[in-house]
N, C-alpha and C positions, 0 to 999 in steps of 0.2 A: 504493500500500500504506500509506504514511504517512498519506494523507488518510483512508483507511478506518479506520485505527487511531484517528485523531483523532475521527472521527465516533462510533466505538464508545465511546471514553472519555467523550465528551460525553453520550452516551445513558445510560451507567452513572451518571455524576454526577447527571444529571437524575432518574433513578429513585431514587437514594439520597436526593436532596433531597425528593422526593415522599414516600418512606417515612418520612423523618425528620419531615416535616411532620405526617403522619398520626399517628405515634407520639407526637409532642409534643401534638397535639390530644387524644388519648385520655388521656395523662398529666395534662393540665390539667383534665380533668373532675372536678369536686368538688361535693359536696352539703353542704358545710359551712354550718351555720346554717339548713338547710332541713329540712322534714319530708317523709319518704317514706312513702307509704301502700301497704300491701298490701290490695288490694281483693278482698274475698271476696263473690262474688255469691249468697250464701246467708245465712240467719239466724245469729245468735249461738248457739253451743252445738252446731252440727253438726260432723261429722267434719272437714270442711275447715277450719272455724273453729278447732277445737281444735288441729289440727296446726299451723296458722299461729301461734297464740298460744304454743305450746311452742317454736317456732323463732325467734320474733321477737327475743328478747333477744340472740341471737347474730348477727343479720343486719347491724345497723348498723355494728358495728366492722370489718366487712370491706368496707364501701362507702366510697369516697373522701370524706373530710370528716366521717365518723362522724355522719351525720344522725340526727335524732329519728325513730324508727320507730313507726308506729301501724297498727292494723287498722281498715279501713273496711268495714262490711257494707252491701251493697246487694242485698237479696233481691228476687225477683220472677221469675215465669215459669220456675221451675226452674233459675235461673242465667242466663237469657238477657238479662234487664234489665241486669244488671251487665256481662255480656260485651259487649253492644251499646254500653254507655256507655264502656267502656275503649277500644273500637275507634274510636268516632266522636266522643267528647266529652272524654276525659281530656286534660289538658295535655300538650304535646309535650316538656316539659322533663325527662321521666323520673322525675317525683316520684310517679307512680301506676303501680304494678305489679299486673297482674291475676293472681290465683291461680285458674286454671280447672280444672274437673274434667269438665265436660260439653260444652265448646265443640266438640269433634270430633264427637260423636254428634249434637249439636243440628243440625249442618249437614245431616244425613240425615233425622232424625226430626221436626225442626221447621223446615224450610227457609223456611216462610212467615213465621216470626217472627225468623229470624236476619238481622241487619243488618251482617254482617261477612264478610270473605273469609278462610277458613281458611288459604289459601296465603300470605296476606300478614301474618298474625300473626308476631311475632318472639319466639322461645322462648329464654328465659334459662336454663332448666334444668327439671328435673322429678324426680318420685319414682315409682319402680316399686311397684305394689301389685296383686297378683292377686286373683281371687275363687275361692271353693271351694264346690262343690256337696256336699251331704251328705243322706243318707237316714235315715229312721226305722228302728229295728230291726224294726218291724212289717212292713217291706217284705221282710225276710228275705234281704238280699243283703250280701255282705262286701266287694265291690269293684265298680268301674264296669263291667267286662266282664260281670258277672252280670246286667246289665240286659237283655242279649240273651236272648230266650226267656222273660222274666219273665211269669208268668201273672197276677199281681195288677195292678190298676189303680193308677197313680201319681197322687197328688194333690199337684201342685206349686204352692207358694205364692210370690206376688210382689206387690209394691205395685201394679203396673199392667202391662198387656200391652205398654205402650210402654217398659218398663224394658229398656235394652240389656243389663244384667247378667243378666237372666232368659232372654235369647234363646239363649245358648249351650247351657244344659241342655235347652231346648225343642227346639233343632235336633238335639242328640244323641239325644233320644228319638224324634224323627221319623226320623232315619237308621236307628235300631235297631228301628223299628216297635213302640215301647213304647206300650201303651194308657195314655193319661194325660189328666188334666184340669187346666187352668190355673186356679187359684183366686186371684182378685185382691181388692183392697180393703184389704189390710193396710197399716197406717200406717207400719210400720218393720220392720227386721230382727228387733228384739226381739219384736214381735207374732208374727212367723212362727215364731220359736223356741218361743214359748209355745204356739202352735197345734200344733206337732209334739209337745210334751209332752202336750197334751190329746188327741191322736189325730186332729185335724182334717186335718193335712197329713202326707204321708209323704216329702216332699222339698222342699228350697229351697236357696238359696245365699247366701253372705255375703261381705263384704269381708275381706281378710286381717287387718286390725286387729281387727275384731270376732271373727274366727275364733279368734285366739290368746287373746282375753280372755273370750269367751262360749261359743264352740262347743267348743273343746277340753275344757272341763270336762264337757260333755255326752257327748263321745266317751269320756272316762274313766269316766263313769257307765254307759256301755253303752246310752245312749239313741239316739245317732246314729252313723253310719259315714261318714267322708269318702270320696267316690267319684271326684271329678275336680277338677282345677284349670284355670283359664283359661290359666295359663302367663304367660311374660313374653317380650318381644321383645328378642333379643340378636343383634347382628350380622346383622340382617335375617331372623332365624329365630325361630320360636316354640319356646321350651324350658321345662322345668320351672323354676319359681321356686326358687332354691337354698335358700330358707328353708323349703321344703316338699318335700324331696327324695323322700319316700316316696309322694307323691300324684301319679298320672299326669295328664297333660293330656287334655282331651277328644279331642284329635287322636290321641294315642297309642292311646286306647281304640278309636276308630273304625278306625284303620289296622290294628290287631291283628285286629279282627273282620271287616273288610270288604276289606282288602288295598289295595294302592297305587292301584288303579283308581278308588277312591272320591274321589281328589283332584279328578277332573274333575266330580264331582257338584256342582251349584250349592249344595246345602245345606252341603257341606264347605267350599266357597269362601266362603260367607257366614259360617261359623264363623271362618275365617281372617281375614276382614275385621273381624269383631268384636274379635278378639284384637289386631289392629293398631290399631283404633280406641281401645282401652284401653291402648295401649303407653305412653302418658304419662298415668298415672292422675291425677296432679295436677301441673300445670305452671305456671310463672311466665312471663308474657308482657308484651311491650310492643306498643303500637299501631305500625303501620308508619311513622307520621310522626316517631317519635323518631329523632334523628340517629344515624348510624353510630358516631360517637365515644362518645356516651352509651350506646348499646347495648353496644358492645365493653367499655367500662369496667364496666358493670353485670354483663355476662355473666362477666367475669373475677372480679368480686366474689362472684357466686353460686357459681362454681366453688370459690373458697376457702371460702366459707361452708358448702357442702355437704361439704367435706372436713375441717371443723373438728372435731377429736376431742372437744372439750368439748360441742359441739352434738350430735354423734352419740351420745355417752354419755347426755346428758340426754334426747334423743329416745327412745332405746331403753328407758330406765328409765320414762319417762312414758307412752309409747304401747304398749310391750310386745313389739316385734319389731325386728329389725335393719333399719336404714335402707339402702336401695339407691337411689342417685340417678343422675340423668342430667345431663351437662353440656349446654351450649347446642347444640353440634353434634350430640350424640347425640339429644337431644329433637327437633331440627329434622329429622334424618334420618328419624325415625319419622313425623313429620307429613307430610313430603314423600312418603313411601311411601303414607300414607293418601290423600293427594290423588291420587296415581297410580292407586290401586285404584278410587277413586270414578269416575275417567275410563275405566279399562280394563275394568272388570267391572260394567257396569250391571245385568246379570241378577242378580248377587248383591245389589246394592244394592236392587233392586226386591223381592227376596224378604224382605229385612230390613224394608222399608217395609210389606210385606204382613203380616208378623208383628206389627207395631205396630198393625194394624187389627183383628185377630181372633185368638183363642186358637189 
């Protein structure tokens, strides 16, 4: 018995020493005198770039050593050039942090160009941001469920048939048997909003940041009607974004009109897949070769940064809507779920790939 107790004590002491060693290693991580770059895989002036530049002044003071913080833009391939570079070529010392928006969807829609493994990216945190579909008053509907039985043809605008954002409303209209035409070739959301004003389009969708700044004024003018939102992933479920409590999700609309049995339909499963794909709308990542100690230290720094009341107040004033963030474990859980879906529901994935090939 005494021998067993001695063994147990020895084991506990050993575990404590290991824990202390790990804790000390993390505590010793410092970026003092270094420059840490947030790599944006898009051009200067885009939504991702604007968001990062608004947040940047608040990042460094939360990182050990208070490093110099810069933005580094690396556009190309719709984000893939920068994503591939972070994964394969960025230094392993933690001085390059990727801010990704399309890495998740790229693994499905551009697999031949992707040179990284989604499951191995290490997520430091992220930001939730949903998308909202809205229709022209010319369509004559007041809410999403009015699409059922609609007699008019819908002209839905998007930048490209490969746009994942446009796929949710396209799937919704397929499930509800809505006669529609996908109109492509628009350069931006602003172009599509202008097309609605001209009467060229009767429906499109937009990001949450653009919705509050550019679409809500059109709603107040009586030009458009919000009909559905993508929603946000919370505790493994797709729910209404709390910043848009009065707009139902696509899933609520379909379930109300079609009943619970629609959950088995591959089109509904593809919609769910898309919502999870967008669960981390913008996320900060490390390449897998960055050490555990550096990752843990930076993840803790991002957790503090994303909770900084001064940063939050500045962000909300500059961007126009309340910030809802994800810590490292929350972001990683969503990505893990995406990887699981990609493996477990190939039929839904194939449907999404097909949507990217034709209207």
